[in-house]
Short mmCIF file of the C-alpha atoms (twelve columns), coordinates in Angstrom:
data_MODEL
# 
_entry.id   MODEL 
# 
loop_
_atom_site.group_PDB 
_atom_site.id 
_atom_site.type_symbol 
_atom_site.label_atom_id 
_atom_site.label_alt_id 
_atom_site.label_comp_id 
_atom_site.label_asym_id 
_atom_site.label_seq_id 
_atom_site.Cartn_x 
_atom_site.Cartn_y 
_atom_site.Cartn_z 
_atom_site.pdbx_PDB_model_num 
ATOM 1   C CA . MET A 1   13.576  -39.222 -23.695 1 
ATOM 2   C CA . PRO A 2   15.113  -39.631 -20.206 1 
ATOM 3   C CA . PRO A 3   12.640  -40.044 -17.384 1 
ATOM 4   C CA . THR A 4   13.229  -36.645 -15.808 1 
ATOM 5   C CA . SER A 5   9.558   -35.803 -15.349 1 
ATOM 6   C CA . ALA A 6   8.947   -38.675 -12.991 1 
ATOM 7   C CA . THR A 7   11.904  -37.615 -10.908 1 
ATOM 8   C CA . ASP A 8   10.670  -34.039 -10.867 1 
ATOM 9   C CA . ASP A 9   7.248   -35.262 -9.682  1 
ATOM 10  C CA . ARG A 10  8.805   -37.185 -6.813  1 
ATOM 11  C CA . VAL A 11  10.756  -34.095 -5.808  1 
ATOM 12  C CA . SER A 12  8.020   -31.488 -6.281  1 
ATOM 13  C CA . ARG A 13  5.114   -33.268 -4.587  1 
ATOM 14  C CA . PRO A 14  6.716   -33.313 -1.111  1 
ATOM 15  C CA . GLY A 15  7.959   -29.772 -1.743  1 
ATOM 16  C CA . LEU A 16  4.468   -28.603 -2.621  1 
ATOM 17  C CA . ALA A 17  3.052   -30.344 0.455   1 
ATOM 18  C CA . PHE A 18  5.654   -28.670 2.697   1 
ATOM 19  C CA . ALA A 19  4.957   -25.253 1.142   1 
ATOM 20  C CA . LEU A 20  1.174   -25.612 1.486   1 
ATOM 21  C CA . ALA A 21  1.501   -26.733 5.106   1 
ATOM 22  C CA . SER A 22  3.783   -23.835 6.039   1 
ATOM 23  C CA . TYR A 23  1.578   -21.147 4.503   1 
ATOM 24  C CA . VAL A 24  -1.647  -22.671 5.869   1 
ATOM 25  C CA . LEU A 25  -0.150  -22.613 9.365   1 
ATOM 26  C CA . TRP A 26  0.971   -18.994 8.899   1 
ATOM 27  C CA . GLY A 27  -2.482  -18.102 7.569   1 
ATOM 28  C CA . PHE A 28  -4.231  -19.289 10.732  1 
ATOM 29  C CA . LEU A 29  -1.795  -17.689 13.213  1 
ATOM 30  C CA . PRO A 30  -4.235  -14.827 13.992  1 
ATOM 31  C CA . VAL A 31  -6.663  -17.414 15.403  1 
ATOM 32  C CA . LEU A 32  -3.972  -18.539 17.849  1 
ATOM 33  C CA . PHE A 33  -3.156  -14.967 18.888  1 
ATOM 34  C CA . VAL A 34  -6.811  -14.053 19.433  1 
ATOM 35  C CA . SER A 35  -7.225  -17.222 21.523  1 
ATOM 36  C CA . LEU A 36  -4.469  -15.950 23.847  1 
ATOM 37  C CA . ARG A 37  -6.479  -12.996 25.131  1 
ATOM 38  C CA . PRO A 38  -6.330  -11.373 27.675  1 
ATOM 39  C CA . ALA A 39  -2.566  -11.544 27.046  1 
ATOM 40  C CA . GLY A 40  -1.259  -8.423  25.313  1 
ATOM 41  C CA . PRO A 41  1.015   -8.295  22.259  1 
ATOM 42  C CA . ILE A 42  4.201   -7.697  24.267  1 
ATOM 43  C CA . GLU A 43  3.650   -10.750 26.481  1 
ATOM 44  C CA . ILE A 44  2.738   -12.934 23.495  1 
ATOM 45  C CA . VAL A 45  5.782   -11.855 21.477  1 
ATOM 46  C CA . ALA A 46  8.084   -12.215 24.497  1 
ATOM 47  C CA . TRP A 47  6.890   -15.786 25.096  1 
ATOM 48  C CA . ARG A 48  7.119   -16.447 21.369  1 
ATOM 49  C CA . ILE A 49  10.802  -15.480 21.433  1 
ATOM 50  C CA . VAL A 50  11.706  -17.423 24.580  1 
ATOM 51  C CA . LEU A 51  9.764   -20.569 23.665  1 
ATOM 52  C CA . SER A 52  11.024  -20.527 20.068  1 
ATOM 53  C CA . LEU A 53  14.589  -20.398 21.385  1 
ATOM 54  C CA . ILE A 54  13.924  -23.386 23.680  1 
ATOM 55  C CA . PHE A 55  12.255  -25.378 20.891  1 
ATOM 56  C CA . CYS A 56  15.073  -24.605 18.439  1 
ATOM 57  C CA . ALA A 57  17.675  -25.631 21.023  1 
ATOM 58  C CA . LEU A 58  15.884  -28.970 21.431  1 
ATOM 59  C CA . LEU A 59  15.773  -29.453 17.657  1 
ATOM 60  C CA . ILE A 60  19.468  -28.657 17.338  1 
ATOM 61  C CA . SER A 61  20.232  -31.184 20.073  1 
ATOM 62  C CA . VAL A 62  18.170  -33.867 18.345  1 
ATOM 63  C CA . THR A 63  19.710  -33.162 14.936  1 
ATOM 64  C CA . ARG A 64  23.215  -32.711 16.394  1 
ATOM 65  C CA . GLY A 65  23.473  -29.265 14.893  1 
ATOM 66  C CA . TRP A 66  25.547  -27.593 17.610  1 
ATOM 67  C CA . PRO A 67  28.798  -27.606 15.548  1 
ATOM 68  C CA . ARG A 68  26.959  -25.841 12.720  1 
ATOM 69  C CA . LEU A 69  25.525  -23.284 15.158  1 
ATOM 70  C CA . ARG A 70  28.956  -22.642 16.700  1 
ATOM 71  C CA . ALA A 71  30.377  -22.016 13.229  1 
ATOM 72  C CA . ILE A 72  27.673  -19.412 12.610  1 
ATOM 73  C CA . VAL A 73  28.369  -17.681 15.926  1 
ATOM 74  C CA . ARG A 74  32.102  -17.552 15.168  1 
ATOM 75  C CA . ASP A 75  31.401  -15.911 11.788  1 
ATOM 76  C CA . ARG A 76  31.052  -12.275 12.875  1 
ATOM 77  C CA . ALA A 77  29.488  -11.053 9.621   1 
ATOM 78  C CA . THR A 78  26.820  -13.761 9.677   1 
ATOM 79  C CA . LEU A 79  26.158  -13.200 13.366  1 
ATOM 80  C CA . VAL A 80  25.658  -9.453  12.828  1 
ATOM 81  C CA . SER A 81  23.390  -10.087 9.838   1 
ATOM 82  C CA . LEU A 82  21.223  -12.520 11.796  1 
ATOM 83  C CA . SER A 83  21.054  -10.043 14.686  1 
ATOM 84  C CA . VAL A 84  19.770  -7.371  12.303  1 
ATOM 85  C CA . ALA A 85  17.290  -9.902  10.903  1 
ATOM 86  C CA . GLY A 86  16.135  -10.539 14.470  1 
ATOM 87  C CA . VAL A 87  15.324  -6.850  14.923  1 
ATOM 88  C CA . PHE A 88  13.251  -6.792  11.740  1 
ATOM 89  C CA . ILE A 89  11.349  -9.951  12.668  1 
ATOM 90  C CA . LEU A 90  10.721  -8.513  16.147  1 
ATOM 91  C CA . VAL A 91  9.050   -5.470  14.595  1 
ATOM 92  C CA . ASN A 92  7.053   -7.769  12.318  1 
ATOM 93  C CA . TRP A 93  5.902   -10.009 15.174  1 
ATOM 94  C CA . VAL A 94  4.878   -7.138  17.467  1 
ATOM 95  C CA . VAL A 95  2.865   -5.387  14.761  1 
ATOM 96  C CA . TYR A 96  1.297   -8.640  13.558  1 
ATOM 97  C CA . VAL A 97  0.176   -9.692  17.039  1 
ATOM 98  C CA . PHE A 98  -1.078  -6.162  17.741  1 
ATOM 99  C CA . ALA A 99  -3.075  -6.262  14.495  1 
ATOM 100 C CA . SER A 100 -4.569  -9.644  15.412  1 
ATOM 101 C CA . LEU A 101 -5.622  -8.531  18.896  1 
ATOM 102 C CA . SER A 102 -6.944  -5.103  17.867  1 
ATOM 103 C CA . GLY A 103 -9.230  -6.149  15.022  1 
ATOM 104 C CA . HIS A 104 -6.886  -5.393  12.113  1 
ATOM 105 C CA . VAL A 105 -6.327  -8.885  10.696  1 
ATOM 106 C CA . VAL A 106 -7.614  -7.703  7.291   1 
ATOM 107 C CA . GLU A 107 -5.014  -4.935  7.225   1 
ATOM 108 C CA . ALA A 108 -2.337  -7.466  8.248   1 
ATOM 109 C CA . ALA A 109 -3.404  -9.631  5.301   1 
ATOM 110 C CA . LEU A 110 -2.978  -6.587  3.075   1 
ATOM 111 C CA . GLY A 111 0.573   -6.252  4.368   1 
ATOM 112 C CA . TYR A 112 1.477   -9.773  3.323   1 
ATOM 113 C CA . PHE A 113 -0.254  -9.346  -0.038  1 
ATOM 114 C CA . THR A 114 1.905   -6.241  -0.522  1 
ATOM 115 C CA . ASN A 115 5.124   -7.927  0.595   1 
ATOM 116 C CA . PRO A 116 6.145   -9.329  -2.853  1 
ATOM 117 C CA . ILE A 117 5.821   -5.844  -4.339  1 
ATOM 118 C CA . VAL A 118 7.852   -4.341  -1.497  1 
ATOM 119 C CA . THR A 119 10.501  -7.024  -2.044  1 
ATOM 120 C CA . VAL A 120 10.815  -5.980  -5.687  1 
ATOM 121 C CA . LEU A 121 11.018  -2.319  -4.645  1 
ATOM 122 C CA . LEU A 122 13.753  -3.069  -2.092  1 
ATOM 123 C CA . GLY A 123 15.697  -4.845  -4.820  1 
ATOM 124 C CA . VAL A 124 15.803  -1.557  -6.718  1 
ATOM 125 C CA . ILE A 125 16.572  0.701   -3.747  1 
ATOM 126 C CA . VAL A 126 19.010  -1.480  -1.798  1 
ATOM 127 C CA . LEU A 127 20.467  -3.927  -4.325  1 
ATOM 128 C CA . ARG A 128 20.358  -1.536  -7.323  1 
ATOM 129 C CA . GLU A 129 18.561  -4.152  -9.390  1 
ATOM 130 C CA . ARG A 130 17.086  -3.202  -12.760 1 
ATOM 131 C CA . LEU A 131 13.374  -3.830  -13.061 1 
ATOM 132 C CA . ARG A 132 11.547  -5.136  -16.089 1 
ATOM 133 C CA . PRO A 133 8.682   -3.011  -17.473 1 
ATOM 134 C CA . LEU A 134 5.957   -5.201  -15.959 1 
ATOM 135 C CA . GLN A 135 7.587   -4.931  -12.537 1 
ATOM 136 C CA . TRP A 136 7.513   -1.128  -12.778 1 
ATOM 137 C CA . ILE A 137 3.847   -1.296  -13.750 1 
ATOM 138 C CA . ALA A 138 3.105   -3.514  -10.741 1 
ATOM 139 C CA . ILE A 139 4.807   -1.057  -8.387  1 
ATOM 140 C CA . GLY A 140 2.847   1.831   -9.893  1 
ATOM 141 C CA . VAL A 141 -0.441  -0.058  -9.556  1 
ATOM 142 C CA . SER A 142 0.359   -0.926  -5.934  1 
ATOM 143 C CA . ALA A 143 1.042   2.758   -5.180  1 
ATOM 144 C CA . VAL A 144 -2.465  3.542   -6.456  1 
ATOM 145 C CA . ALA A 145 -3.796  0.775   -4.189  1 
ATOM 146 C CA . VAL A 146 -2.120  2.316   -1.118  1 
ATOM 147 C CA . LEU A 147 -3.716  5.672   -1.963  1 
ATOM 148 C CA . VAL A 148 -7.175  4.098   -2.406  1 
ATOM 149 C CA . LEU A 149 -6.835  2.123   0.826   1 
ATOM 150 C CA . ALA A 150 -5.636  5.184   2.759   1 
ATOM 151 C CA . ILE A 151 -8.769  7.009   1.615   1 
ATOM 152 C CA . GLY A 152 -10.919 3.957   2.402   1 
ATOM 153 C CA . TYR A 153 -9.442  3.471   5.873   1 
ATOM 154 C CA . GLY A 154 -9.541  7.176   6.584   1 
ATOM 155 C CA . SER A 155 -5.925  6.888   7.732   1 
ATOM 156 C CA . PHE A 156 -2.540  5.751   6.468   1 
ATOM 157 C CA . PRO A 157 -2.407  1.895   6.401   1 
ATOM 158 C CA . TRP A 158 0.644   1.806   8.664   1 
ATOM 159 C CA . ILE A 159 0.049   -1.748  9.916   1 
ATOM 160 C CA . ALA A 160 0.028   -3.182  6.383   1 
ATOM 161 C CA . LEU A 161 3.081   -1.241  5.238   1 
ATOM 162 C CA . THR A 162 5.051   -1.893  8.446   1 
ATOM 163 C CA . LEU A 163 4.434   -5.626  8.059   1 
ATOM 164 C CA . ALA A 164 5.335   -5.541  4.373   1 
ATOM 165 C CA . PHE A 165 8.549   -3.549  4.818   1 
ATOM 166 C CA . SER A 166 9.731   -5.279  8.019   1 
ATOM 167 C CA . PHE A 167 9.302   -8.714  6.418   1 
ATOM 168 C CA . GLY A 168 10.796  -7.392  3.185   1 
ATOM 169 C CA . PHE A 169 13.936  -6.191  4.972   1 
ATOM 170 C CA . TYR A 170 14.029  -9.455  6.950   1 
ATOM 171 C CA . GLY A 171 13.993  -11.406 3.693   1 
ATOM 172 C CA . LEU A 172 16.660  -9.142  2.230   1 
ATOM 173 C CA . VAL A 173 19.009  -9.755  5.163   1 
ATOM 174 C CA . LYS A 174 18.332  -13.500 5.094   1 
ATOM 175 C CA . LYS A 175 19.042  -13.543 1.361   1 
ATOM 176 C CA . ARG A 176 22.457  -12.008 2.023   1 
ATOM 177 C CA . VAL A 177 23.137  -14.613 4.705   1 
ATOM 178 C CA . GLY A 178 22.170  -17.317 2.208   1 
ATOM 179 C CA . PRO A 179 23.277  -20.893 2.880   1 
ATOM 180 C CA . LYS A 180 25.595  -19.836 5.709   1 
ATOM 181 C CA . ALA A 181 22.725  -20.414 8.147   1 
ATOM 182 C CA . ASP A 182 19.989  -23.038 7.870   1 
ATOM 183 C CA . ALA A 183 16.440  -22.272 9.037   1 
ATOM 184 C CA . ILE A 184 16.759  -23.741 12.543  1 
ATOM 185 C CA . SER A 185 20.199  -22.270 13.280  1 
ATOM 186 C CA . GLY A 186 19.163  -18.893 11.879  1 
ATOM 187 C CA . LEU A 187 16.030  -18.713 14.023  1 
ATOM 188 C CA . THR A 188 18.058  -19.872 17.041  1 
ATOM 189 C CA . VAL A 189 20.514  -16.986 16.669  1 
ATOM 190 C CA . GLU A 190 17.757  -14.457 15.992  1 
ATOM 191 C CA . THR A 191 15.736  -15.458 19.055  1 
ATOM 192 C CA . ALA A 192 18.865  -15.736 21.222  1 
ATOM 193 C CA . VAL A 193 19.698  -12.115 20.376  1 
ATOM 194 C CA . LEU A 194 16.160  -11.035 21.306  1 
ATOM 195 C CA . ALA A 195 15.793  -13.313 24.353  1 
ATOM 196 C CA . PRO A 196 17.323  -10.929 26.980  1 
ATOM 197 C CA . ALA A 197 14.879  -8.163  26.016  1 
ATOM 198 C CA . ALA A 198 12.027  -10.692 26.000  1 
ATOM 199 C CA . VAL A 199 12.888  -11.937 29.505  1 
ATOM 200 C CA . ILE A 200 13.109  -8.348  30.808  1 
ATOM 201 C CA . ALA A 201 9.697   -7.592  29.261  1 
ATOM 202 C CA . LEU A 202 8.174   -10.653 30.947  1 
ATOM 203 C CA . LEU A 203 9.700   -9.668  34.319  1 
ATOM 204 C CA . ILE A 204 8.282   -6.143  34.010  1 
ATOM 205 C CA . ILE A 205 4.833   -7.450  33.047  1 
ATOM 206 C CA . SER A 206 4.973   -9.926  35.951  1 
ATOM 207 C CA . ALA A 207 6.006   -7.216  38.438  1 
ATOM 208 C CA . ALA A 208 3.047   -5.121  37.281  1 
ATOM 209 C CA . GLY A 209 0.721   -8.085  37.831  1 
ATOM 210 C CA . GLY A 210 -0.157  -8.363  34.165  1 
ATOM 211 C CA . LEU A 211 1.318   -11.760 33.316  1 
ATOM 212 C CA . THR A 212 -1.490  -14.038 32.101  1 
ATOM 213 C CA . ILE A 213 0.297   -17.377 31.683  1 
ATOM 214 C CA . GLY A 214 -0.669  -19.689 34.537  1 
ATOM 215 C CA . THR A 215 -3.450  -17.357 35.688  1 
ATOM 216 C CA . GLN A 216 -6.039  -18.367 33.098  1 
ATOM 217 C CA . ALA A 217 -7.565  -21.700 32.143  1 
ATOM 218 C CA . ALA A 218 -5.304  -24.652 31.388  1 
ATOM 219 C CA . GLY A 219 -6.107  -24.351 27.679  1 
ATOM 220 C CA . HIS A 220 -4.776  -20.797 27.634  1 
ATOM 221 C CA . THR A 221 -1.490  -21.899 29.199  1 
ATOM 222 C CA . ALA A 222 -1.199  -24.808 26.749  1 
ATOM 223 C CA . LEU A 223 -1.730  -22.479 23.784  1 
ATOM 224 C CA . MET A 224 0.847   -20.037 25.146  1 
ATOM 225 C CA . LEU A 225 3.383   -22.852 25.550  1 
ATOM 226 C CA . ALA A 226 2.675   -23.906 21.944  1 
ATOM 227 C CA . LEU A 227 3.957   -20.582 20.604  1 
ATOM 228 C CA . GLY A 228 7.474   -21.940 20.127  1 
ATOM 229 C CA . VAL A 229 6.239   -24.865 18.030  1 
ATOM 230 C CA . ALA A 230 3.821   -22.608 16.111  1 
ATOM 231 C CA . THR A 231 6.723   -20.308 15.242  1 
ATOM 232 C CA . ALA A 232 9.388   -22.847 14.318  1 
ATOM 233 C CA . VAL A 233 7.423   -25.578 12.520  1 
ATOM 234 C CA . PRO A 234 6.145   -23.427 9.604   1 
ATOM 235 C CA . LEU A 235 9.642   -22.028 9.128   1 
ATOM 236 C CA . ILE A 236 11.147  -25.513 8.969   1 
ATOM 237 C CA . LEU A 237 8.474   -26.634 6.492   1 
ATOM 238 C CA . PHE A 238 9.132   -23.533 4.401   1 
ATOM 239 C CA . ALA A 239 12.868  -24.245 4.338   1 
ATOM 240 C CA . ALA A 240 12.185  -27.830 3.252   1 
ATOM 241 C CA . ALA A 241 9.848   -26.581 0.493   1 
ATOM 242 C CA . SER A 242 12.255  -23.959 -0.810  1 
ATOM 243 C CA . ARG A 243 14.902  -26.645 -1.395  1 
ATOM 244 C CA . ARG A 244 12.490  -28.720 -3.484  1 
ATOM 245 C CA . LEU A 245 10.379  -26.223 -5.444  1 
ATOM 246 C CA . PRO A 246 11.290  -23.689 -8.146  1 
ATOM 247 C CA . LEU A 247 11.060  -20.044 -7.127  1 
ATOM 248 C CA . THR A 248 8.012   -19.524 -9.359  1 
ATOM 249 C CA . TYR A 249 6.005   -22.108 -7.415  1 
ATOM 250 C CA . MET A 250 7.098   -20.636 -4.093  1 
ATOM 251 C CA . GLY A 251 6.033   -17.234 -5.383  1 
ATOM 252 C CA . LEU A 252 2.530   -18.493 -6.122  1 
ATOM 253 C CA . VAL A 253 2.058   -20.536 -2.956  1 
ATOM 254 C CA . GLN A 254 2.989   -17.569 -0.738  1 
ATOM 255 C CA . TYR A 255 -0.382  -15.954 -1.483  1 
ATOM 256 C CA . ILE A 256 -2.152  -18.716 0.488   1 
ATOM 257 C CA . ALA A 257 -1.238  -17.177 3.859   1 
ATOM 258 C CA . PRO A 258 -2.715  -13.684 3.260   1 
ATOM 259 C CA . ILE A 259 -5.786  -15.224 1.584   1 
ATOM 260 C CA . LEU A 260 -6.416  -17.269 4.729   1 
ATOM 261 C CA . GLN A 261 -5.704  -14.231 6.925   1 
ATOM 262 C CA . LEU A 262 -8.249  -12.234 4.934   1 
ATOM 263 C CA . LEU A 263 -10.830 -15.010 5.349   1 
ATOM 264 C CA . VAL A 264 -10.091 -15.255 9.081   1 
ATOM 265 C CA . GLY A 265 -10.538 -11.498 9.468   1 
ATOM 266 C CA . VAL A 266 -13.757 -11.237 7.447   1 
ATOM 267 C CA . VAL A 267 -15.474 -14.580 8.148   1 
ATOM 268 C CA . LEU A 268 -14.324 -15.615 11.636  1 
ATOM 269 C CA . LEU A 269 -13.552 -12.276 13.296  1 
ATOM 270 C CA . LYS A 270 -16.274 -10.299 11.442  1 
ATOM 271 C CA . GLU A 271 -14.048 -7.324  10.581  1 
ATOM 272 C CA . ASP A 272 -15.564 -4.597  8.408   1 
ATOM 273 C CA . MET A 273 -14.898 -4.817  4.690   1 
ATOM 274 C CA . PRO A 274 -16.550 -1.797  3.025   1 
ATOM 275 C CA . PRO A 275 -16.592 -1.468  -0.799  1 
ATOM 276 C CA . GLU A 276 -13.628 0.927   -0.954  1 
ATOM 277 C CA . ARG A 277 -11.510 -1.608  0.916   1 
ATOM 278 C CA . TRP A 278 -12.471 -4.331  -1.564  1 
ATOM 279 C CA . ILE A 279 -11.493 -1.943  -4.368  1 
ATOM 280 C CA . GLY A 280 -8.095  -1.356  -2.756  1 
ATOM 281 C CA . PHE A 281 -7.515  -5.079  -2.325  1 
ATOM 282 C CA . GLY A 282 -8.592  -5.619  -5.938  1 
ATOM 283 C CA . ILE A 283 -5.964  -3.153  -7.136  1 
ATOM 284 C CA . VAL A 284 -3.317  -4.943  -5.034  1 
ATOM 285 C CA . TRP A 285 -4.366  -8.260  -6.560  1 
ATOM 286 C CA . LEU A 286 -4.053  -6.706  -10.027 1 
ATOM 287 C CA . ALA A 287 -0.481  -5.682  -9.189  1 
ATOM 288 C CA . LEU A 288 0.251   -9.205  -7.939  1 
ATOM 289 C CA . ALA A 289 -1.219  -10.691 -11.121 1 
ATOM 290 C CA . ILE A 290 1.103   -8.486  -13.185 1 
ATOM 291 C CA . LEU A 291 4.081   -9.607  -11.077 1 
ATOM 292 C CA . THR A 292 3.061   -13.256 -11.475 1 
ATOM 293 C CA . VAL A 293 2.802   -12.958 -15.263 1 
ATOM 294 C CA . ASP A 294 6.229   -11.311 -15.355 1 
ATOM 295 C CA . MET A 295 7.663   -14.019 -13.080 1 
ATOM 296 C CA . PHE A 296 6.484   -16.858 -15.324 1 
ATOM 297 C CA . ALA A 297 7.557   -15.035 -18.496 1 
ATOM 298 C CA . SER A 298 11.032  -14.424 -17.077 1 
ATOM 299 C CA . SER A 299 11.281  -18.047 -15.885 1 
ATOM 300 C CA . GLY A 300 10.296  -19.296 -19.337 1 
ATOM 301 C CA . ARG A 301 12.947  -17.159 -21.017 1 
ATOM 302 C CA . GLN A 302 15.615  -18.491 -18.658 1 
ATOM 303 C CA . ARG A 303 14.615  -22.101 -19.357 1 
ATOM 304 C CA . ARG A 304 14.809  -21.525 -23.111 1 
ATOM 305 C CA . ARG A 305 18.243  -19.943 -22.809 1 
ATOM 306 C CA . PRO A 306 20.973  -22.466 -23.722 1 
ATOM 307 C CA . ALA A 307 23.071  -23.586 -20.804 1 
ATOM 308 C CA . PRO A 308 26.697  -22.380 -20.809 1 
ATOM 309 C CA . MET A 309 29.382  -24.954 -21.589 1 
ATOM 310 C CA . VAL A 310 31.310  -26.084 -18.566 1 
ATOM 311 C CA . GLU A 311 34.717  -27.692 -18.821 1 
ATOM 312 C CA . ALA A 312 35.220  -30.910 -16.945 1 
ATOM 313 C CA . VAL A 313 37.463  -30.694 -13.913 1 
ATOM 314 C CA . PRO A 314 40.246  -33.287 -14.048 1 
# 
């Protein structure tokens, strides 16, 4: 037997480490946002955009990626797609930071637990994909969960669903862009598109006397300046992991971030978690378990399927 397993181990272990690191960092982001008070969500997101753009520009300079970035900018279809992706990620960032600062980290975690189900649903609505029976069951179970949580919250869980759908549409657009844009170049274009609005927002906040950077303790300023690194590094780690791990492993590891967000909300920030909310989360987890079983079953069938014969190219 050829020694393929050893090779796979050497490839998968770094990939798994990159994936774990990226999702752990994403899971603890609410702690960073809460530490930035009294800054509001608009100021935090505006600095996040500007500082991410600066950090990405430095990375591109170090990696000599400017020719690749220029090629992306010259490709009008890719540029438009990344601009649309930037709008979706802007919505996601604003709502996520608002949730963190307003005591809704648990509901934000629900949004990212729901995201895989929303992604499947968008595949049906937008891409006209055909779902397998277990996927339909998962969507139905998740709909019941939304109803239970709406009753438990006493209001529609708009934060969770906005996060799930904005990130779902962001992923859909990025999937269509595909390998035309790497992680760093893609984030550079997205933040460059948003940067003018971010700068205007910071100028307005400054004119109103509400800008907090430089007016608080030195630690606050240092954390604010770290927003660019905190945004770009997990994305780069995720891109490195996705090139090394099968989709099934990436699908499982992605649950680490919302689990950590849930723990941050309940344990560190002491958010309320009444029984009906636990029931709603339990139903969501049931839907995710069904999706996971279907994912592994589908992956197993594809591996057992004989590979098509390919003629050698002279």
